[in-house]
C-alpha positions in Angstrom: -68.6 -19.7 -7.9 -66.5 -21.6 -5.4 -63.8 -22.2 -8.0 -63.7 -18.4 -8.6 -63.4 -17.8 -4.9 -60.5 -20.3 -4.6 -58.8 -18.6 -7.5 -59.1 -15.2 -5.8 -57.8 -16.6 -2.5 -54.9 -18.2 -4.2 -54.0 -15.0 -6.0 -54.2 -13.0 -2.7 -52.1 -15.6 -0.9 -49.5 -15.4 -3.7 -49.4 -11.6 -3.5 -48.9 -11.7 0.3 -46.1 -14.3 -0.1 -44.4 -12.2 -2.8 -44.6 -9.1 -0.6 -43.2 -10.9 2.4 -40.3 -12.2 0.3 -39.6 -8.7 -1.0 -39.6 -7.3 2.6 -37.3 -10.1 3.7 -34.9 -9.4 0.9 -35.0 -5.7 1.6 -34.3 -6.3 5.3 -31.4 -8.6 4.4 -30.0 -6.0 2.0 -30.4 -3.3 4.6 -28.5 -5.3 7.2 -25.6 -5.5 4.8 -23.4 -8.4 3.7 -21.9 -10.6 6.4 -18.2 -9.9 6.8 -15.6 -11.9 8.6 -12.0 -10.9 9.2 -10.8 -13.2 6.3 -13.4 -11.7 4.0 -12.3 -8.2 5.0 -8.7 -9.0 4.2 -9.6 -10.6 0.9 -11.7 -7.5 -0.1 -8.7 -5.3 0.7 -6.3 -7.4 -1.3 -8.6 -7.1 -4.3 -9.6 -3.5 -4.0 -7.0 -1.3 -2.1 -5.5 1.4 -4.3 -2.1 1.0 -2.5 -1.7 -2.5 -3.8 -2.8 -1.5 -7.3 -0.2 1.2 -7.2 2.4 -1.4 -6.1 1.4 -3.7 -8.9 2.0 -0.9 -11.4 5.4 -0.3 -9.9 6.3 -4.0 -10.3 5.1 -3.9 -13.9 7.2 -0.8 -14.6 10.3 -2.5 -13.0 9.7 -5.6 -15.2 9.5 -3.5 -18.3 12.8 -1.9 -17.3 14.4 -5.3 -17.4 13.3 -5.7 -21.0 14.6 -2.3 -21.8 18.0 -3.1 -20.2 18.4 -6.1 -22.6 18.2 -3.9 -25.6 21.9 -3.0 -25.0 22.8 -6.4 -26.6 20.7 -5.9 -29.7 21.4 -3.9 -32.8 19.9 -0.5 -33.3 18.2 0.0 -36.7 17.1 3.4 -38.0 15.6 4.6 -41.2 15.8 8.3 -42.0 15.0 10.7 -44.8 17.0 13.9 -45.1 16.4 16.9 -47.4 19.0 19.5 -48.1 19.3 22.4 -50.6 22.6 24.4 -51.0 24.9 26.3 -53.3 28.0 25.4 -51.3 30.5 24.3 -53.9 31.8 21.3 -52.0 28.3 20.1 -50.9 26.9 20.6 -54.4 29.7 18.5 -55.9 29.2 15.9 -53.2 25.5 15.7 -53.8 26.0 15.2 -57.5 28.5 12.4 -56.7 26.0 10.8 -54.3 23.3 11.1 -56.9 25.6 9.7 -59.6 24.8 12.7 -61.9 28.3 14.2 -62.3 29.2 15.3 -65.8 32.5 16.6 -67.3 31.0 20.1 -67.3 30.7 20.0 -63.5 34.5 20.2 -63.3 34.6 23.6 -65.0 36.2 25.9 -62.5 33.6 28.5 -63.1 30.8 26.0 -62.4 32.6 24.4 -59.5 33.3 27.8 -57.8 29.8 29.2 -58.3 27.3 26.3 -58.7 23.6 26.6 -59.0 21.6 25.6 -55.9 20.5 22.0 -55.9 18.4 19.8 -53.7 19.2 16.3 -52.4 17.0 13.7 -50.7 19.0 11.2 -48.7 17.3 7.9 -47.6 19.5 6.1 -45.1 19.2 2.7 -43.4 21.7 2.4 -40.6 22.6 -0.4 -38.2 24.7 -0.1 -35.0 25.7 -3.3 -33.2 27.5 -2.9 -29.8 30.4 -5.4 -29.5 32.1 -4.4 -26.2 31.3 -1.6 -23.9 33.1 -2.6 -20.7 30.2 -4.7 -19.5 27.7 -1.9 -19.4 25.0 -4.1 -20.9 25.5 -7.0 -18.5 25.6 -4.6 -15.5 22.5 -2.9 -16.8 20.5 -6.1 -16.9 21.7 -7.1 -13.5 20.7 -3.7 -12.0 17.3 -3.9 -13.7 16.7 -7.3 -12.3 17.6 -6.2 -8.8 15.3 -3.3 -9.1 12.5 -5.5 -10.3 13.0 -7.9 -7.4 13.1 -5.0 -5.0 9.8 -3.7 -6.4 8.3 -7.2 -5.9 9.4 -7.2 -2.3 8.0 -3.7 -1.8 4.7 -5.0 -3.1 4.8 -7.9 -0.7 5.4 -5.5 2.2 2.6 -3.2 1.0 0.4 -6.3 1.1 1.4 -7.1 4.7 0.8 -3.5 5.8 -2.6 -3.5 4.1 -3.6 -6.7 5.9 -2.5 -5.2 9.2 -4.5 -2.0 8.6 -7.6 -4.2 7.9 -7.0 -6.3 11.0 -6.6 -3.2 13.1 -9.7 -1.5 11.7 -11.7 -4.8 12.0 -10.8 -5.1 15.7 -11.4 -1.4 16.1 -14.9 -1.9 14.8 -15.5 -4.8 17.2 -14.2 -2.7 20.1 -16.5 0.2 19.1 -19.5 -2.1 19.1 -18.6 -3.5 22.5 -18.1 0.0 23.8 -21.5 0.9 22.6 -23.0 -2.2 24.3 -21.3 -1.1 27.6 -22.6 2.4 27.1 -26.2 1.2 26.5 -26.0 -1.1 29.5 -24.6 1.7 31.7 -27.4 4.0 30.4 -30.0 1.5 31.6 -28.2 1.2 34.9 -28.1 5.0 35.4 -31.8 5.3 34.4 -32.6 2.7 37.1 -30.6 4.6 39.7 -32.5 7.8 38.8 -35.7 6.0 39.2 -34.6 4.5 42.6 -33.4 7.9 43.9 -36.6 9.5 42.8 -38.6 6.9 44.6 -36.6 7.3 47.8 -36.7 11.1 47.6 -40.5 11.0 47.3 -40.6 8.7 50.2 -38.5 11.2 52.2 -35.7 8.7 52.7 -33.0 10.8 51.0 -32.3 14.4 50.2 -33.0 16.0 46.8 -29.2 16.2 46.3 -29.2 12.4 45.8 -31.7 12.7 43.0 -29.7 15.5 41.4 -26.5 13.5 41.5 -28.3 10.5 39.9 -29.6 12.8 37.1 -26.1 14.3 36.5 -24.7 10.8 36.3 -27.4 9.8 33.8 -26.6 12.8 31.6 -22.9 11.9 31.6 -23.6 8.3 30.7 -26.0 9.4 28.0 -23.3 11.6 26.5 -20.9 8.6 26.6 -23.6 6.5 24.8 -23.8 9.2 22.1 -20.1 9.2 21.7 -20.0 5.4 21.5 -22.7 5.4 18.8 -20.7 7.9 16.7 -17.6 5.8 17.4 -19.3 2.8 15.8 -20.1 4.8 12.6 -16.6 6.2 12.4 -15.1 2.7 13.0 -17.2 1.3 10.2 -16.0 4.0 7.8 -12.4 3.4 8.9 -12.9 -0.4 8.2 -14.3 0.4 4.7 -11.3 2.8 4.1 -8.9 0.0 5.1 -10.6 -2.4 2.7 -10.5 0.1 -0.2 -14.3 0.2 -0.6 -16.7 3.2 -0.4 -17.0 4.4 3.2 -20.8 4.3 3.1 -20.8 0.6 2.5 -22.7 -1.5 5.1 -21.6 -4.9 6.4 -22.8 -7.2 9.1 -19.4 -7.7 10.8 -18.9 -11.2 12.3 -16.4 -11.8 15.0 -15.5 -11.2 18.6 -12.5 -10.0 20.6 -10.6 -12.9 22.2 -7.2 -13.3 23.7 -4.4 -14.4 21.3 -1.3 -16.0 22.8 2.2 -16.3 21.3 3.4 -19.6 19.9 7.1 -18.9 19.2 10.0 -17.7 21.4 11.5 -14.2 20.9 14.8 -15.4 19.5 13.1 -17.5 16.8 10.9 -14.7 15.8 13.8 -12.3 15.4 15.7 -14.8 13.3 12.7 -15.4 11.1 12.1 -11.6 10.7 15.6 -11.0 9.5 15.0 -13.7 6.8 11.4 -12.9 5.9 10.9 -9.2 6.1 10.2 -8.1 2.5 11.2 -4.5 3.1 14.5 -5.6 4.5 15.0 -7.9 1.5 14.2 -4.9 -0.8 16.7 -2.7 0.9 19.3 -5.5 0.5 18.7 -5.6 -3.2 18.9 -1.9 -3.5 22.3 -2.1 -1.7 23.5 -4.7 -4.3 22.2 -2.4 -7.0 24.2 0.5 -5.6 27.3 -1.7 -5.5 26.7 -2.7 -9.2 26.4 1.0 -10.0 30.0 1.4 -8.9 31.1 -1.1 -11.5 28.8 0.6 -14.0 30.5 3.9 -13.4 34.0 2.3 -13.8 33.1 1.0 -17.3 33.8 4.5 -18.6 37.5 3.8 -18.0 37.4 0.9 -20.5 37.4 1.3 -24.3 34.3 0.5 -26.3 33.9 -1.2 -29.7 30.8 -0.8 -31.9 30.1 -1.9 -35.5 28.2 0.3 -37.8 26.7 -0.2 -41.2 24.6 2.0 -43.5 23.0 2.0 -46.9 22.2 5.4 -48.6 20.0 6.3 -51.5 20.4 9.8 -52.9 18.1 11.5 -55.3 16.6 14.9 -56.4 13.2 13.7 -55.3 11.8 12.3 -52.0 12.4 8.6 -51.4 14.2 8.3 -54.7 16.8 5.6 -55.4 18.8 7.1 -58.2 22.1 6.2 -56.6 22.9 3.6 -53.9 25.9 3.4 -51.7 26.9 1.5 -48.6 29.5 1.7 -45.8 30.7 -0.5 -42.9 32.6 0.9 -40.0 34.2 -0.3 -36.8 34.5 2.3 -34.1 36.9 1.9 -31.2 36.6 4.6 -28.6 38.6 5.1 -25.4 38.0 7.9 -23.0 41.6 8.9 -22.1 40.6 12.1 -20.1 37.2 13.6 -19.5 38.0 16.2 -17.0 37.7 13.8 -14.0 34.0 13.3 -14.7 34.3 9.5 -14.6 36.3 9.6 -11.4 33.7 11.8 -9.7 30.9 9.4 -10.8 32.8 6.4 -9.4 33.3 8.2 -6.1 29.7 9.3 -6.0 28.5 5.7 -6.7 30.9 4.3 -4.0 29.5 6.8 -1.5 26.0 5.9 -2.3 26.8 2.2 -2.0 28.3 2.9 1.5 25.2 4.8 2.5 22.9 1.9 1.4 25.0 -0.5 3.3 24.7 1.6 6.5 20.9 1.9 5.9 20.6 -1.9 5.6 22.5 -2.4 8.9 20.3 0.2 10.6 17.2 -1.4 9.3 18.3 -4.9 10.5 18.7 -3.5 13.9 15.3 -1.7 13.7 13.6 -4.9 12.6 14.9 -6.7 15.7 13.7 -3.8 17.9 10.2 -3.9 16.3 9.9 -7.6 17.0 11.0 -7.2 20.6 8.6 -4.3 21.2 5.6 -6.2 19.6 6.5 -9.3 21.5 6.6 -7.5 24.9 3.4 -5.8 24.0 1.7 -9.1 23.5 3.0 -10.3 26.8 1.8 -7.2 28.6 -1.6 -7.4 27.0 -2.1 -11.0 28.1 -1.3 -10.0 31.7 -3.8 -7.1 31.4 -6.4 -9.4 30.1 -6.0 -11.7 33.1 -6.2 -8.8 35.5 -9.1 -7.0 33.9 -11.3 -10.2 33.5 -11.4 -10.7 37.2 -11.9 -7.0 37.9 -15.1 -6.9 35.9 -16.6 -9.7 38.0 -15.5 -8.0 41.1 -16.9 -4.6 40.0 -20.2 -6.2 39.0 -20.5 -7.9 42.4 -19.5 -4.7 44.2 -22.0 -2.6 42.3 -24.8 -5.2 43.1 -24.0 -5.1 46.8 -23.8 -1.3 47.0 -27.1 -1.0 45.2 -28.8 -3.4 47.5 -27.4 -1.5 50.5 -28.7 1.8 49.1 -32.1 0.3 48.6 -32.1 -0.7 52.3 -30.9 2.7 53.3 -27.5 1.4 54.5 -25.3 3.6 52.3 -25.3 6.8 50.2 -25.9 7.4 46.5 -22.3 8.6 46.2 -21.2 5.0 46.9 -23.6 3.7 44.3 -22.4 6.2 41.7 -18.8 5.4 42.5 -19.5 1.7 42.2 -21.2 2.3 38.9 -18.2 4.3 37.5 -15.9 1.6 38.7 -18.0 -1.0 36.8 -17.9 1.1 33.6 -14.1 1.5 33.9 -13.7 -2.2 34.5 -15.7 -3.2 31.5 -14.1 -0.7 29.1 -10.7 -1.6 30.5 -11.3 -5.3 29.8 -12.4 -4.5 26.3 -9.4 -2.3 25.7 -7.1 -5.0 27.0 -8.6 -7.5 24.5 -8.3 -5.0 21.6 -4.7 -4.2 22.5 -3.9 -7.9 22.6 -5.3 -8.5 19.2 -3.6 -5.5 17.7 -0.3 -6.4 19.4 -0.5 -10.0 18.0 -1.0 -8.6 14.5 1.8 -6.1 15.0 4.1 -9.0 16.0 3.3 -10.9 12.8 3.8 -7.7 10.8 7.2 -7.1 12.5 8.2 -10.7 11.9 7.1 -10.6 8.2 4.6 -13.4 8.6 1.3 -11.5 8.3 
């Protein structure tokens, strides 16, 4: 009997442990996966549609390089052609090709009014380019430049994706901190309402003090509602930046902290001009446009191609009654085409000039972006230093005013003013930290090092 009781107890204990484990697993799953900034960036690099689209663009550009090399290779075609005619010349030619000509075919009456006949021509043809003014070499060069430009565009898309994740990640941290400030302010406002109510009941203050406290509480409560919604929206924005479903839940790990600069402005500008992928891409596109000028000029040069073909002619499909072959060398020179080539050369030259101007403008723009981001980081560090001390001062000021109000030495208006000042100081300090983190990321993005 005791052994049976022990067995029952053991079974009950096992069941309880399994239930506790299931609850723990469920709570862990509900809390969401832990997510650091590095993990968020890695998730975006693996999932974001923009990067997948950029990868496809790179693959397409690489395929175009392979296509451009086809200009050096022979073109081989196999064709089957059927014809039926009573044209005297074509009938005689078909009989010659089929090797079926007889003396009676040269009878004038037969030659002038032949019976309709069918011919099936099977042809294997080969065309080998020999010289086309360098079109093939220039085509390969342009395709390679386009492929390299696509790779640089992909690199820039990666940097922009990382920046968007960093900004969204810090935005979520800011929203969480805002929510904490709102909840803390809500507790403070509730305490002020309670204090005003007690002093009103004691006859120490007018009812207007209690009403002011309740109005302040309602405003802070509205702020807390907005901050709660802000957290949800920031979470969805972070998921969007990572390229995952917006309803995904994560336990975000991290905190806003000041980030300083380690390089001087001149060094960062020099590095940006050398490292920015989008600037490199534009430079390659400019070279491609210059090569296109040479490509257009090749139409001024004669071209030489070799051609060879083997024909089988028969009165039935795919027949081989008669076989013939031919080899040709074709030299072609465009002496005058109505100024089409001239206009193409001018158009290509104009486009190359436009690309050069765009590159110069972008180089100047990159320098301006680095300067702006650099100065933003400097300004944010100064704001952090100013706001960090203002929070301590606002907290101490609020504490003093609240004690004075409890002692009847000041009015509720002063208390509410001190409370609002504390809220502004806390949110201002958080905003300064957020701006600093985003500005530091923008500086890396502008410098091409993100």
